[in-house]
C-alpha positions in Angstrom: -296.2 115.2 48.4 -297.6 113.9 45.2 -296.9 110.3 44.3 -298.5 108.1 41.6 -300.2 105.0 42.6 -302.2 102.2 41.0 -305.6 101.2 42.2 -307.9 98.3 41.4 -311.0 99.7 39.9 -314.6 98.2 39.7 -315.3 94.6 39.1 -316.7 93.1 35.9 -320.3 93.6 37.0 -319.6 97.3 37.5 -317.8 97.5 34.2 -320.8 96.0 32.4 -323.1 98.5 34.1 -321.1 101.5 33.1 -320.8 100.3 29.5 -324.5 99.6 29.4 -325.2 103.2 30.5 -322.8 104.6 27.9 -324.3 102.3 25.1 -327.8 103.5 26.0 -326.6 107.1 26.1 -325.0 106.7 22.6 -328.0 105.2 20.9 -330.6 107.7 22.4 -328.2 110.6 21.8 -328.1 109.7 18.1 -331.8 109.4 17.9 -332.3 112.8 19.6 -329.8 114.3 17.2 -331.9 113.0 14.2 -335.1 114.4 15.8 -333.4 117.7 16.1 -332.2 117.6 12.5 -335.8 116.8 11.3 -337.1 119.9 13.2 -334.4 122.1 11.6 -335.2 120.7 8.1 -338.9 121.4 8.7 -338.1 125.0 9.6 -335.8 125.2 6.6 -338.7 124.1 4.4 -336.7 121.2 3.0 -339.2 118.7 4.3 -342.8 118.8 5.4 -343.8 116.9 8.5 -346.5 119.3 9.8 -346.8 121.3 12.9 -348.1 118.5 15.1 -345.3 116.1 14.2 -342.8 119.0 14.8 -344.0 119.5 18.3 -344.0 115.8 19.0 -340.4 115.7 18.0 -339.7 118.8 20.0 -341.2 117.2 23.1 -339.2 114.0 22.6 -336.0 115.9 21.7 -336.2 118.0 24.9 -337.1 115.2 27.3 -334.7 112.8 25.6 -331.6 115.1 25.7 -332.2 116.0 29.4 -332.6 112.3 30.3 -329.7 111.0 28.3 -327.4 113.8 29.6 -328.3 112.7 33.1 -327.7 109.0 32.4 -324.4 109.6 30.8 -323.3 112.0 33.5 -324.3 109.5 36.2 -322.2 106.8 34.5 -319.1 109.0 34.8 -319.8 110.0 38.4 -320.6 106.5 39.5 -317.6 105.0 37.7 -315.1 107.2 39.5 -316.9 107.6 42.8 -316.8 103.9 43.3 -313.0 104.1 43.8 -313.6 106.0 47.0 -316.9 104.7 48.5 -318.9 101.5 48.5 -321.7 101.9 46.0 -324.4 99.4 45.2 -324.2 97.9 41.7 -327.8 96.7 42.0 -329.1 100.2 42.5 -327.0 101.4 39.6 -328.6 98.8 37.3 -332.1 99.5 38.7 -331.7 103.1 37.8 -331.0 102.2 34.2 -333.9 99.7 34.1 -336.3 102.4 35.4 -334.9 104.9 32.9 -335.6 102.5 30.0 -339.1 101.8 31.3 -339.7 105.6 31.5 -338.4 106.1 28.0 -340.8 103.5 26.6 -343.7 105.2 28.4 -342.7 108.6 27.0 -342.2 107.3 23.5 -345.6 105.7 23.7 -347.3 108.8 24.9 -345.8 110.9 22.1 -345.7 108.5 19.1 -348.9 106.7 19.8 -350.8 109.1 22.0 -349.6 112.3 20.2 -348.8 114.2 23.4 -346.8 117.3 22.4 -346.8 119.6 25.4 -343.0 120.0 25.5 -340.7 118.4 28.1 -341.5 121.2 30.5 -345.2 120.0 30.7 -346.3 123.3 32.0 -349.6 123.3 33.9 -352.4 123.3 32.8 -351.4 122.4 29.3 -351.2 118.5 29.7 -354.9 118.5 30.9 -356.2 121.1 28.4 -355.1 119.8 25.0 -358.2 120.9 23.0 -358.6 117.4 21.8 -355.1 117.0 20.4 -354.2 114.2 22.9 -356.0 112.3 25.6 -355.6 112.5 29.3 -354.1 109.0 29.1 -351.4 110.2 26.8 -350.5 113.1 29.2 -350.6 110.7 32.1 -348.3 108.3 30.3 -345.8 111.1 29.6 -345.7 112.5 33.1 -345.7 108.9 34.5 -342.7 108.2 32.4 -340.9 111.2 33.8 -341.9 110.1 37.3 -340.5 106.6 36.8 -337.2 108.1 35.6 -337.1 110.4 38.5 -337.6 107.6 41.0 -334.6 105.7 39.5 -332.4 108.8 39.9 -333.6 109.4 43.4 -332.7 105.8 44.3 -329.3 106.3 42.8 -328.6 109.5 44.7 -329.9 108.1 48.0 -327.5 105.2 47.6 -324.6 107.7 46.9 -325.7 109.6 50.0 -325.6 106.4 52.1 -322.1 105.6 50.8 -320.8 109.1 51.4 -322.1 109.2 55.0 -320.7 105.8 55.7 -317.3 106.8 54.5 -317.1 110.5 55.7 -319.6 110.6 58.5 -321.7 113.4 57.1 -322.1 115.7 54.1 -320.2 118.6 55.6 -317.1 116.4 55.6 -317.8 115.1 52.1 -318.0 118.7 50.9 -314.7 119.5 52.7 -316.1 122.0 55.1 -313.6 121.2 57.9 -310.7 122.2 55.5 -312.7 125.0 53.9 -313.7 126.8 57.2 -310.9 125.6 59.4 -307.2 124.5 59.0 -306.4 123.0 55.6 -304.7 119.8 56.7 -304.4 118.5 53.2 -306.9 115.7 54.0 -309.9 117.2 52.1 -312.0 114.7 50.1 -310.9 114.3 46.5 -312.6 116.4 43.8 -314.8 113.4 42.8 -316.2 113.1 46.3 -316.8 116.8 46.6 -318.6 117.1 43.2 -320.7 113.9 43.9 -321.8 115.3 47.3 -322.9 118.5 45.8 -324.8 116.8 43.0 -326.5 114.5 45.5 -327.6 117.3 47.7 -329.2 119.4 44.9 -330.6 116.6 42.9 -332.3 114.9 45.8 -334.1 118.2 46.6 -334.8 118.9 42.9 -336.2 115.4 42.3 -338.5 115.5 45.3 -339.9 118.8 44.1 -340.3 117.5 40.6 -341.9 114.3 41.7 -344.3 116.3 43.9 -345.6 118.5 41.0 -345.8 115.5 38.7 -348.0 113.6 41.2 -350.2 116.7 41.7 -350.7 117.1 38.0 -351.5 113.4 37.6 -354.2 113.8 40.2 -355.5 116.9 38.5 -355.8 115.1 35.1 -358.5 112.8 36.5 -359.8 115.0 39.4 -360.0 118.5 37.9 -361.5 119.8 41.1 -358.0 119.2 42.6 -356.8 122.7 41.5 -353.2 123.8 41.4 -351.8 127.3 41.4 -350.3 127.7 37.9 -347.6 130.0 39.2 -346.6 127.5 41.9 -346.6 124.7 39.4 -344.4 126.6 37.0 -341.9 127.5 39.8 -341.7 123.9 40.9 -341.2 122.6 37.4 -338.4 125.1 36.6 -336.8 124.5 40.0 -336.6 120.8 39.3 -335.7 121.1 35.6 -333.0 123.7 36.0 -331.3 121.8 38.9 -331.5 118.5 37.0 -330.0 119.7 33.7 -327.2 121.7 35.5 -326.4 118.6 37.6 -325.6 116.6 34.4 -322.5 118.7 33.7 -321.5 118.7 37.4 -321.5 114.9 37.2 -319.7 114.7 33.8 -316.9 117.2 34.9 -315.7 114.5 37.3 -314.2 112.8 34.3 -312.1 115.9 33.8 -311.0 115.9 37.4 -310.0 112.2 37.2 -308.7 111.7 33.7 -306.6 114.7 33.0 -304.4 114.0 36.0 -303.7 110.5 34.7 -302.4 112.1 31.5 -300.4 114.8 33.1 -299.3 112.8 36.2 -300.3 115.8 38.3 -302.9 115.5 41.1 -306.0 117.7 41.0 -306.1 119.1 44.6 -309.1 120.0 46.7 -307.7 123.3 48.0 -309.8 126.0 49.7 -310.6 127.7 46.5 -311.9 124.5 44.9 -314.0 123.6 48.0 -315.4 127.1 48.2 -316.5 127.1 44.6 -318.4 123.8 45.0 -320.0 124.9 48.2 -321.1 128.2 46.7 -322.6 126.5 43.7 -324.4 124.0 45.9 -326.4 127.0 47.2 -326.6 129.1 44.0 -327.8 126.3 41.7 -331.0 125.9 43.8 -331.9 129.6 43.6 -330.9 130.5 40.0 -334.0 129.2 38.2 -335.9 132.5 38.3 -333.6 133.9 35.6 -335.8 131.9 33.2 -338.9 133.7 34.5 -337.8 137.3 34.2 -340.7 138.0 31.7 -343.3 136.5 34.1 -344.6 139.7 35.7 -346.8 137.8 38.2 -343.8 136.2 39.8 -342.7 137.8 43.1 -340.3 140.6 42.3 -337.7 139.5 44.9 -337.4 136.1 43.2 -336.7 137.7 39.9 -334.1 140.0 41.4 -332.5 136.9 43.1 -332.4 135.0 39.9 -330.9 138.0 38.1 -328.1 138.4 40.6 -327.3 134.7 41.1 -327.4 134.2 37.4 -324.3 136.4 37.2 -322.6 135.0 40.3 -323.1 131.3 39.4 -321.1 131.7 36.2 -317.9 132.2 38.2 -317.2 129.5 40.9 -317.0 126.0 39.4 -316.5 127.0 35.8 -313.6 129.4 36.4 -312.0 127.3 39.1 -312.2 124.1 36.8 -311.1 126.0 33.7 -308.1 127.5 35.5 -307.3 124.2 37.2 -307.3 122.4 33.8 -304.9 125.0 32.3 -302.5 124.7 35.2 -302.5 120.9 35.3 -301.8 120.8 31.6 -299.3 123.7 31.4 -295.8 122.3 30.7 -296.9 118.8 31.7 -295.6 117.2 28.6 -299.1 115.7 28.1 -299.5 113.3 25.2 -302.7 114.5 23.5 -305.1 111.9 22.2 -308.8 111.8 21.5 -309.8 111.4 25.1 -307.7 114.3 26.5 -308.5 116.6 23.6 -312.2 116.1 23.9 -312.1 116.6 27.7 -310.1 119.8 27.3 -312.4 121.0 24.5 -315.4 120.4 26.7 -314.2 123.0 29.2 -314.2 125.6 26.4 -317.7 124.5 25.4 -318.9 124.8 29.0 -317.5 128.3 29.2 -318.7 129.4 25.8 -322.2 128.0 26.5 -322.4 129.9 29.7 -321.8 133.3 28.1 -325.1 133.6 26.2 -326.9 132.6 29.4 -324.9 135.3 31.2 -326.0 137.9 28.6 -329.6 136.7 28.5 -329.8 136.9 32.3 -329.5 140.7 32.0 -333.1 142.0 32.3 -333.0 144.5 29.5 -331.6 141.8 27.1 -333.9 139.1 28.4 -337.1 141.1 27.4 -335.9 141.0 23.8 -334.0 137.8 23.5 -335.5 135.2 25.8 -338.2 134.0 23.4 -335.8 133.8 20.4 -333.4 131.1 19.2 -330.7 132.8 21.3 -331.7 130.6 24.3 -331.5 127.3 22.3 -328.1 128.6 21.1 -327.0 128.8 24.7 -328.0 125.4 25.8 -327.0 123.6 22.6 -323.5 125.1 23.1 -323.5 124.2 26.8 -324.7 120.6 26.2 -323.1 119.7 22.8 -319.7 121.3 23.1 -319.6 121.0 26.9 -321.4 118.1 28.6 -321.7 115.7 25.6 -318.1 116.3 24.6 -317.1 115.2 28.2 -319.0 112.0 27.6 -317.3 111.4 24.2 -313.9 112.0 25.9 -314.8 109.5 28.6 -315.8 107.0 25.9 -312.5 107.3 24.1 -310.7 107.0 27.4 -312.4 103.8 28.3 -312.0 102.3 24.8 -308.4 103.1 24.3 -306.5 99.7 24.0 -303.4 101.1 25.7 -301.9 104.4 26.9 -299.4 104.3 24.0 -302.0 103.6 21.3 -302.1 106.4 18.6 -305.3 107.8 17.3 -306.6 106.8 13.9 -306.7 109.4 11.2 -310.5 109.1 11.1 -310.6 110.0 14.7 -308.6 113.2 14.2 -310.7 114.2 11.2 -313.9 113.6 13.2 -312.6 115.7 16.1 -312.1 118.8 14.0 -315.3 118.2 12.0 -317.2 117.9 15.3 -315.6 121.0 16.8 -316.2 123.2 13.7 -319.7 121.9 12.9 -320.9 122.3 16.5 -319.6 125.8 16.5 -321.3 126.5 13.2 -324.6 124.9 14.4 -324.7 126.8 17.7 -323.7 130.1 16.1 -326.6 129.7 13.7 -328.9 129.6 16.7 -327.3 132.6 18.3 -327.3 134.7 15.2 -330.9 133.8 14.5 -331.7 134.9 18.0 -329.8 138.2 17.4 -332.1 138.6 14.3 -335.2 137.9 16.6 -336.1 134.5 15.1 -338.7 133.2 17.5 -338.1 129.8 19.2 -340.6 126.9 19.4 -342.1 127.9 16.0 -342.7 125.0 13.6 -343.1 127.4 10.6 -340.7 130.2 10.0 -341.0 133.4 8.0 -339.2 133.5 4.6 -336.5 135.8 5.9 -335.6 133.3 8.7 -335.3 130.3 6.4 -331.7 130.9 5.2 -330.5 130.7 8.8 -332.4 127.4 9.2 -330.8 125.9 6.1 -327.3 126.8 7.3 -328.1 125.2 10.7 -329.4 122.1 9.0 -326.2 121.6 7.0 -324.1 122.0 10.2 -326.5 119.6 12.0 -325.8 116.9 9.4 -322.0 117.3 10.0 -322.5 117.2 13.7 -324.3 113.9 13.4 -321.7 112.5 11.0 -318.8 113.2 13.4 -320.8 111.9 16.4 -321.4 108.7 14.4 -317.7 108.3 14.2 -317.2 108.8 17.9 -319.9 106.4 18.8 -319.0 103.8 16.1 -315.4 103.8 17.5 -316.7 103.3 21.0 -318.9 100.3 20.0 -316.0 98.8 18.0 -313.8 99.0 21.1 -316.4 98.3 23.8 -314.8 94.9 24.4 -311.5 96.6 25.0 -312.8 99.2 27.5 -311.0 97.5 30.3 -307.7 99.3 31.1 -309.3 101.6 33.6 -311.0 98.7 35.4 -307.7 97.0 36.0 -304.6 99.0 36.9 -304.9 102.6 35.7 -302.4 105.2 36.9 -303.9 107.7 39.3 -302.2 110.9 40.5 -302.8 111.3 44.2 -301.5 113.5 47.0 -300.5 111.1 49.7 -298.3 111.3 52.7 -294.7 110.5 51.9 
């Protein structure tokens, strides 16, 4: 039977940590958006920064967006998971400190050392720069990534410790007794299930990523220490694909926790929900070869596996979460505000962003589209209208002075400006891909420039609306307290 209880949420130290994560995310996000705009303006021939500076910005933009998505997602996961298990505030803060140290190292490697080998740092490019950057600059970049990875590994190991202490093992934290046996209604809440899944996949991914980074750092200074380029690429894509996918799996916890507080309906961990998260735990680790379908040297069975799982992984979590959100909102009498609207919109963005990837995962399409702007169209939709929108919804939720407080007119305008401009911006990528505009090119052919100019205008509007969201968050940051005191939580508890 569903009842509605109040819980005391994290202490002031935990509150400060979460707000520090979100403040860091907001500042870096705006900086990465500006870098992205500069790249589009260069392609549109409205400014001239040169090819080298373009690729430096591309490297920072890619690494920065992946990192900041992870930091923002981790803040949402940690904030809500702390209600169920005993997490370490010190480890949480240590992760942020290590992240900032890594960011400084990466900025130094690019802005001072002129490293521009992209965030994927594919071997052997960092060590074979043809004089464009020094081995020290490459080492600083990869060292920065390694430091950031160590911070996240510590965070996930602490989460693993807390989950095992509370539930005994990961099978129980994932709800396997209820999934494979009798559903006694005592399955872990969605936040715990999602956090367990993210912890499993990210620990494995981070270890693989740290391994290849360490190997490449040795190779920089001991070239005799040779690495198989195909193995290196597989390890990099394995790590990178898991890490970026995990960001939205962490952020969606905000949907599971916040929408029930608006609708006063619990989000239940039923068998379908548990099965979807278990399936994705496995599939997210084997899907990465769908990015390598053009690599003829890769084992054929891996490419077939990536092709098939690329189709299957679209279904479990996304469909179950989207359907669950519709059902929890339907006839609930929900009072829509900026927080709830952004969270609901984010599920559309997640679904819409997955569709271009689904299409690109088809081999015959992939041969034509993968090296075009179609692919950036996919992940900009997925991240901007999906993951980042979840973060903005969480920011508004924390900063709302009271449950009855009405949104300001500027917030409502910014919401629709953000929605329409992100759609316009991402559609410009997708249409450019349809027209075979190559990705990762600093200079574009004359017939491509009109698409770049349209995208640049939409990019300015995206930044303007994001500035409103972030400005409102900083203005209310001192008021972000209601969820840390006595926030209503819909729970299924025994009558």
